[in-house]
N, C-alpha and C positions, 0 to 999 in steps of 0.2 A: 503492500500500500504506499502511495506516494503522501507525505505529510505536505500539507499547504501551506499552514500558519507553525510558527514554532516564536518560542520567547524561551531561548537556554542561554543563559546569562550567567557567567562565571568570574568571581574573583579570585584570581591567583595570589599567591604570595611565595617568590622564589627567594631564598637565603642563601647567601655566599657561605662556602666551605667553612666552617667553625666560626662561623657570622663575624670574619673578618673584615673590617672597613676598605674593602678593595675596588669599589667604584669610587672613581675622584670626579670631583665635580667639573673638571672641565671635560670628561668624557661621558657624562650623563646624558646629556641630551642625545649624542650620538648612538651610544646602546640603546634609549628607550627607541629614537627611529629604528634603528635595526630591528629591534622585538615588533615595531609595528609593521615592518614589512614582512616578517615572518608571518605572523598574523594574517596579514592580509592575501599573501600567497597561498594561504591554506584555506581560502573561503570562510575565514572568520571576519569580525569587524573588531577593533580595538577602540574603547570610548574613552580609556583613560589610563594612564601609565605614570608612574613615579618610581624614578631610581635612586633609591637612598644610597649611603656609602655600604651598607651592609646585607640590603634586603631591597626587591623590586616588587610592588603591587602595581596590576593591571587587571580590568575589567574587559571582559570580550563578551561577544555572543558568539556562536558556532552553528554549525550545520549539524543535524542530527547523527548524521554518518561520521561525525568527529568527535570524540568522546574526550573527555578532561585528559586521560591519561596519555592519549597519541599526541593532542597539540602540545601537553606540557613536555614531553619526551622531544619533539620537533623542536620548541623554543630552547630547551633547556641544551640540546647537542649544538644546534647552530650558532646560539648568542655565545656559546663558551667557546667556541671556535673561531668566531670573529673579534673577541674581546682577546684572546691570544694572539692571533695571526696579524692584529693590528697593536699590538703591544698597549691596550688601552688600561692595564694596571699593571703595577710592580709584581714581579714572580708570574706562577701559571694561576690562571682564574680558574675556579670552578664553582659550580653550585653544589648545594649539599644534595644528598642523594635523593632527598624527598623534598615535595613542596606540600603546599596547601592550597585546595581548591573548594571554595564557598560558592553555592547556588545562590543568587540573588534574582528575587522578583522584579517583573516589569517597574513596579510601583517604588521600587528603592534604586533603581539604575541612578536617576539624579543625585540620590544621597548618597552613593558609593563614589560616584565620579567626584563629586566635591571632596569627600574624604581623601580620595587618592591624591588630586591635584593638590591637597593643601597637607601633602605630607611632611614639609619642610617647618611648618608652623607648628604642627602637631607636635613633631617629636623635639621640641623645645619643650614640651611638658610633659612628656611620656616617653620612656625608654621602648625599645622596640620589645623587650621582654614583657614589659607589663601590656603593651599592646597586643601581644600576640597571647598572652595569657587570657585577657579579656574576649578573644576572638573564640578561642576554644571553649571558654566558660560558656559565652552566648550560644554559640551553636548547639552545645551538648545540651544547654538547658531548655532550646526549641525543639530538639528533636524528642518526637514523644512516640515512641514503638506503637504499632497496630495491634 
């Protein structure tokens, strides 16, 4: 059966290996643009992205045929290769072996975009660990088994 309408929004968080501050401000936009291109080249749409020094947030919509694991693996491998080939960090760049993917309802897309685009200000008030713990608690709390 062909799916005519879809609302498949996912908020990803990729973390640098060992949470090291490997993404330098002077290369942030170049890395963001590259990830945007990867998403677009895989029939997905990127709504917002922000690369912090040790993690990246981005919100995408995707085709039903493209699951979260597949797009995450494509982005992880391609962006790591791009960062290393272009010497955009000191030493060897790697993402952690796992990332996080949170589903987002259509009604929350604007709120999540604002949150992602306001990362620089947000992290002046809250560390990444505090932020991440809040995400996990929120999503565990709202998930109710059937």
